[in-house]
C-alpha positions as CSV (number, residue, x, y, z in Angstrom):
1,M,-8.9,16.0,86.6
2,R,-6.7,14.1,84.1
3,V,-6.9,15.1,80.2
4,R,-5.3,13.0,77.6
5,M,-3.6,15.4,75.2
6,E,-3.8,14.9,71.4
7,G,-1.5,15.5,68.8
8,I,1.6,14.4,70.6
9,P,4.7,14.3,68.4
10,S,7.1,11.3,68.6
11,V,9.8,13.5,70.0
12,L,8.3,15.8,72.8
13,L,9.9,18.9,73.7
14,L,9.0,20.2,77.3
15,R,9.7,23.7,78.5
16,G,9.3,25.4,81.9
17,D,11.1,26.8,84.8
18,G,12.6,24.2,87.2
19,I,11.3,21.1,85.6
20,R,11.4,18.1,87.8
21,A,10.4,14.6,87.1
22,W,9.8,11.2,89.0
23,S,10.3,8.1,87.2
24,A,8.5,4.7,87.7
25,G,11.5,3.5,89.6
26,G,11.3,6.4,91.9
27,S,14.2,8.3,90.6
28,L,14.1,12.2,90.8
29,L,15.3,14.0,87.7
30,A,16.0,17.6,86.9
31,A,16.1,19.2,83.4
32,E,19.1,21.3,82.2
33,N,18.3,24.8,80.8
34,D,14.7,24.5,81.8
35,S,13.7,22.3,78.7
36,V,13.9,18.4,78.0
37,L,13.4,16.2,75.0
38,L,11.5,13.0,75.6
39,S,10.9,10.2,73.2
40,A,9.6,6.6,73.3
41,A,11.8,3.5,73.0
42,G,9.3,0.8,73.0
43,D,7.5,0.8,76.2
44,R,10.3,3.1,77.8
45,I,11.0,6.7,77.9
46,T,14.3,8.4,76.6
47,W,15.1,11.5,78.9
48,G,17.2,14.0,77.2
49,G,18.4,11.8,74.5
50,V,20.6,9.8,76.8
51,M,18.8,8.2,79.7
52,M,16.4,5.3,79.5
53,L,13.5,5.4,82.0
54,D,10.7,2.9,82.8
55,S,7.5,4.3,81.9
56,P,5.5,6.3,83.1
57,I,7.1,9.4,84.4
58,D,5.6,12.5,86.2
59,V,6.9,15.7,85.3
60,F,6.2,18.9,87.2
61,A,7.2,22.8,86.8
62,P,6.0,25.2,89.4
63,G,5.0,27.8,86.9
64,G,3.7,25.5,84.4
65,L,4.8,23.4,81.3
66,L,4.9,24.4,77.7
67,L,4.2,21.1,75.7
68,D,4.3,21.6,71.8
69,G,3.1,25.2,72.2
70,R,0.3,24.4,74.6
71,R,0.4,26.0,78.2
72,L,-0.4,23.4,80.9
73,P,-1.0,24.2,84.6
74,G,2.2,22.2,86.0
75,R,1.9,18.6,86.1
76,I,1.8,15.8,83.5
77,R,2.2,12.1,83.3
78,V,4.3,10.9,80.2
79,S,4.1,7.2,79.2
80,A,5.2,5.1,76.5
81,R,3.6,2.3,74.6
82,N,4.7,0.4,71.4
83,G,7.0,3.3,70.5
84,E,4.4,6.2,71.0
85,I,4.4,8.8,73.7
86,R,1.0,9.5,75.6
87,V,0.7,12.8,77.7
88,V,-2.0,13.0,80.5
89,A,-2.3,16.6,82.1
90,V,-3.6,17.2,85.5
91,V,-5.7,20.4,85.2
92,P,-7.9,22.1,87.9
93,L,-11.6,21.7,87.2
94,E,-12.3,25.4,86.9
95,E,-9.4,26.2,84.6
96,Y,-10.4,23.3,82.5
97,V,-14.0,24.8,82.2
98,A,-12.7,28.2,81.1
99,A,-10.1,26.7,78.6
100,V,-12.9,24.5,77.1
101,L,-15.1,27.3,76.8
102,S,-12.4,29.4,74.9
103,R,-12.3,26.5,72.2
104,E,-15.8,25.5,72.0
105,A,-17.7,28.7,72.2
106,S,-17.5,32.0,70.2
107,P,-16.0,35.0,72.0
108,S,-18.9,36.9,70.6
109,F,-21.4,35.0,72.8
110,L,-23.4,36.9,75.6
111,P,-22.5,36.2,79.2
112,E,-25.8,34.3,79.8
113,A,-25.0,32.0,77.0
114,L,-21.4,31.5,78.0
115,S,-22.6,30.8,81.6
116,A,-25.0,28.1,80.5
117,L,-22.3,26.3,78.5
118,A,-19.9,26.6,81.4
119,V,-22.5,24.5,83.6
120,A,-22.7,22.0,80.6
121,V,-19.0,21.7,80.3
122,R,-18.5,21.3,84.1
123,T,-21.4,18.7,84.3
124,Y,-20.1,16.7,81.4
125,T,-16.5,16.7,82.9
126,L,-17.6,15.5,86.2
127,S,-19.6,12.8,84.9
128,A,-16.7,11.6,82.8
129,M,-14.5,11.8,86.1
130,A,-17.1,9.7,88.0
131,S,-16.9,6.8,85.2
132,P,-13.7,7.4,83.4
133,R,-13.4,5.9,80.0
134,D,-9.9,4.7,80.8
135,P,-8.0,4.0,84.0
136,D,-5.2,6.4,83.0
137,Y,-7.5,9.5,82.1
138,D,-10.9,11.0,82.4
139,V,-11.3,12.8,79.2
140,V,-9.6,13.3,75.7
141,A,-8.5,16.8,74.7
142,G,-10.5,16.7,71.3
143,V,-13.9,16.4,69.8
144,E,-14.4,12.9,71.3
145,D,-14.9,14.6,74.4
146,Q,-14.3,18.6,74.8
147,V,-11.6,20.5,72.8
148,F,-8.8,21.4,75.2
149,E,-5.8,23.2,73.9
150,G,-4.2,24.4,77.3
151,V,-4.8,27.2,79.6
152,E,-3.1,30.0,77.8
153,G,-5.2,32.7,75.7
154,V,-8.3,32.2,77.5
155,G,-10.2,35.5,77.3
156,P,-11.9,37.3,80.2
157,G,-15.2,36.4,79.1
158,F,-14.6,32.6,79.3
159,R,-13.1,33.1,82.8
160,A,-16.0,35.2,84.0
161,A,-18.5,32.4,82.8
162,A,-16.6,29.8,84.7
163,A,-16.3,31.9,87.9
164,A,-19.9,33.0,87.7
165,T,-21.1,29.5,87.9
166,R,-18.3,27.9,89.9
167,G,-19.4,24.5,91.5
168,E,-22.7,24.5,89.7
169,A,-23.7,21.2,87.8
170,L,-26.9,20.0,86.1
171,Y,-28.8,17.1,87.6
172,Y,-31.6,14.8,86.6
173,G,-33.1,12.9,89.4
174,G,-30.5,12.0,91.8
175,G,-27.4,12.0,89.4
176,L,-25.4,14.2,87.1
177,A,-27.1,14.7,83.6
178,R,-25.2,13.9,80.5
179,T,-25.0,17.5,79.3
180,V,-23.8,17.0,75.5
181,Y,-23.9,20.1,73.4
182,H,-23.3,21.2,69.8
183,S,-22.6,24.2,67.6
184,T,-25.9,24.7,65.7
185,C,-28.9,22.7,65.6
186,G,-30.5,24.2,62.4
187,G,-33.9,24.5,63.7
188,R,-34.5,21.5,65.9
189,T,-32.6,19.3,68.4
190,E,-32.2,15.7,68.1
191,S,-33.3,13.2,70.6
192,S,-30.4,10.9,72.3
193,V,-32.4,7.7,71.3
194,Y,-32.1,8.5,67.5
195,A,-28.4,9.8,67.6
196,W,-27.0,7.0,69.9
197,G,-29.7,4.6,70.7
198,T,-29.9,5.8,74.4
199,D,-33.1,7.1,75.5
200,L,-32.4,9.9,78.0
201,P,-35.7,11.8,79.1
202,Y,-33.9,15.1,79.4
203,L,-32.4,14.8,75.8
204,R,-35.3,15.0,73.7
205,S,-35.9,16.9,70.6
206,V,-36.9,20.5,71.0
207,V,-37.7,23.2,68.3
208,C,-35.0,25.8,68.3
209,E,-35.3,28.9,65.9
210,D,-32.8,30.9,68.0
211,C,-29.8,29.6,66.1
212,R,-30.4,31.5,62.9
213,K,-27.5,33.9,63.3
214,S,-25.2,30.9,63.1
215,P,-22.9,30.9,60.0
216,V,-23.8,27.1,59.6
217,W,-27.6,27.6,60.0
218,R,-27.6,26.4,56.4
219,W,-24.6,25.1,54.5
220,E,-23.4,23.1,51.4
221,Y,-20.4,21.1,50.3
222,R,-19.5,19.9,46.9
223,M,-17.8,16.5,46.8
224,G,-15.9,15.4,43.7
225,R,-15.9,12.1,42.3
226,E,-12.1,11.2,43.5
227,E,-13.4,12.3,46.9
228,G,-16.4,10.1,46.6
229,R,-14.2,6.9,45.9
230,R,-11.8,7.7,48.8
231,V,-15.1,7.8,51.1
232,A,-16.6,4.6,49.6
233,L,-13.2,2.8,49.9
234,A,-12.9,3.9,53.6
235,L,-16.2,2.4,54.1
236,G,-15.4,-1.0,52.4
237,V,-17.0,-0.4,48.9
238,R,-14.7,-0.5,45.9
239,A,-15.8,2.3,43.7
240,G,-16.8,2.2,40.0
241,N,-18.0,4.8,37.7
242,D,-21.7,4.2,38.9
243,L,-20.9,4.9,42.6
244,G,-24.0,6.2,44.3
245,F,-24.7,7.6,47.8
246,V,-28.4,7.6,49.1
247,I,-30.0,8.4,52.4
248,A,-32.0,5.3,53.2
249,G,-33.5,6.3,56.6
250,R,-34.2,9.4,58.6
251,T,-35.1,10.2,62.2
252,P,-38.3,11.9,63.1
253,T,-36.3,15.4,63.0
254,G,-35.3,14.7,59.4
255,R,-31.5,13.7,60.1
256,A,-29.9,10.8,58.2
257,R,-30.1,7.7,60.0
258,Q,-28.7,5.1,57.4
259,V,-26.9,5.9,54.2
260,R,-26.8,3.2,51.3
261,L,-23.6,3.1,49.2
262,T,-24.0,1.2,45.7
263,S,-21.5,0.5,43.1
264,G,-21.0,-2.2,40.6
265,G,-24.0,-4.2,41.7
266,V,-22.6,-4.1,45.4
267,T,-24.8,-2.4,48.0
268,R,-23.8,-1.6,51.5
269,E,-26.1,0.1,53.9
270,L,-24.5,1.8,57.2
271,K,-25.2,4.3,60.0
272,A,-25.3,7.8,58.7
273,A,-22.9,8.8,61.5
274,L,-20.0,6.4,60.1
275,F,-20.7,8.1,56.7
276,R,-20.3,11.5,58.0
277,K,-17.1,10.7,59.7
278,A,-15.7,9.4,56.5
279,V,-16.8,12.3,54.7
280,G,-15.4,14.7,57.3
281,Y,-17.1,16.6,59.9
282,R,-16.2,20.0,58.6
283,Q,-17.5,18.8,55.2
284,M,-20.9,17.2,55.9
285,R,-21.5,19.4,59.0
286,S,-24.5,17.4,60.1
287,L,-26.9,14.6,59.4
288,W,-29.7,16.9,58.6
289,A,-28.7,16.8,55.0
290,E,-29.6,16.0,51.5
291,I,-27.2,14.4,48.8
292,V,-27.8,15.0,45.2
293,P,-25.5,14.0,42.3
294,V,-24.4,16.9,40.2
295,G,-22.0,16.9,37.4
296,D,-18.7,14.9,38.4
297,G,-19.7,14.4,42.2
298,W,-22.2,15.2,44.7
299,L,-23.8,18.3,46.3
300,F,-24.5,18.0,50.0
301,T,-26.8,20.6,51.5
302,G,-27.9,20.8,55.1
303,N,-28.8,22.4,58.3
304,G,-26.7,23.1,61.6
305,Y,-23.4,21.6,62.6
306,G,-22.7,18.9,65.1
307,H,-24.7,15.9,66.4
308,G,-27.6,18.1,67.2
309,V,-28.2,16.5,70.7
310,G,-28.5,18.6,74.0
311,M,-27.7,22.3,73.9
312,C,-27.5,24.4,70.8
313,Q,-24.8,26.8,71.4
314,W,-25.9,29.4,68.8
315,G,-29.5,28.9,70.0
316,A,-28.5,29.5,73.5
317,N,-26.7,32.9,72.4
318,G,-29.9,33.7,70.6
319,M,-32.1,33.0,73.8
320,A,-29.5,35.2,75.8
321,E,-30.0,38.0,73.1
322,R,-33.8,37.8,73.9
323,G,-33.1,38.3,77.7
324,A,-33.2,34.5,78.9
325,S,-30.9,33.7,81.9
326,Y,-28.5,30.8,81.8
327,R,-30.8,28.7,83.9
328,E,-33.6,29.2,81.4
329,I,-31.3,28.3,78.6
330,L,-30.4,25.1,80.3
331,A,-33.9,24.2,81.1
332,R,-34.9,24.6,77.5
333,Y,-32.2,22.2,76.3
334,Y,-32.0,19.6,79.2
335,L,-35.5,18.8,80.1
336,L,-36.6,17.9,83.6
337,T,-33.3,18.9,85.0
338,R,-32.2,21.3,87.9
339,V,-29.1,23.3,88.5
340,A,-27.4,22.6,91.9
341,S,-24.1,23.4,93.7
342,L,-21.7,20.4,94.1
343,P,-21.8,18.7,97.5
344,G,-19.4,20.6,99.5
345,S,-18.9,23.5,97.0
346,P,-18.1,26.7,98.7
347,G,-19.9,28.5,95.7
348,P,-18.8,30.8,92.8
349,L,-16.3,32.9,94.6
350,A,-14.2,29.9,96.0
351,G,-11.2,28.3,94.6
352,S,-11.0,24.9,92.8
353,A,-9.1,21.7,92.9
354,G,-8.1,19.2,90.3
355,G,-7.7,15.4,90.8
356,G,-4.2,14.1,90.2
357,F,-2.3,10.9,89.7
């Protein structure tokens, strides 16, 4: 599978034993001293600071590549566009699943919770591979899809969860389910139709009291006046001294649907998801929130962390603590779905393959 890496510097240092590269023109290159600097010059790539190559180039090292501190399995495609470097890594599916688990889940989670999340991660990935958002890659290595920071430092619990469920995916009807997930629902998950306008029968709201041990079961955030002005400006409202934020509509679960900004006689109403993005996902942790003016700013209080749709990770771990199996966990959060092995999958003890360029 193909993962577009995030946070790529303008000058990229690659390290690895026996680095080789193939340019778009078919030239074979070898790096000196097992490292090479790459940079973009318009839509072309500078190799080692001296050689100009047509974009893209495929880079390979038998033992893997170290990219800006991130260990990748071995093959990447580097391209240049308008002076910016883009890196797409080819990662075997099961390695990717374990690596994503290590960034998305807590190492304190019980095995059955990690196994449930492994199936969700794998299914989400397979669905993305079947309908890639871009011709050049399947997923992005960040919160836009799933957090992936390389294959180094993946703990044994995460690898065990991927291995225990190898080749298993979640199906609804005759196709793969859209297995979105989040950190903490705060007491009740959200329906996909209210979060994104897409009504999926298996992504309906369910009561979840099992995430009470989450550190973000309840949260609060104080936003100062200057930060409020920055948020308003980012959303197209020039902020005066009378700036105000009001939740103007809610979903049946109580999550904000619309937020109204007012200042100087100007009123703008927008989707609450856009407002949360402007405030910051780590600050306004969910849309299940209240906003109250206090002193020289605003107090945000809320429940949970994330969009709230699909599997609640802390809820899954709470279920595991009560003795639930990973299949029971999946059945709770993804209604009317079934776990099945991929067609042609040899099962949990077999190896895995990854798509390439």
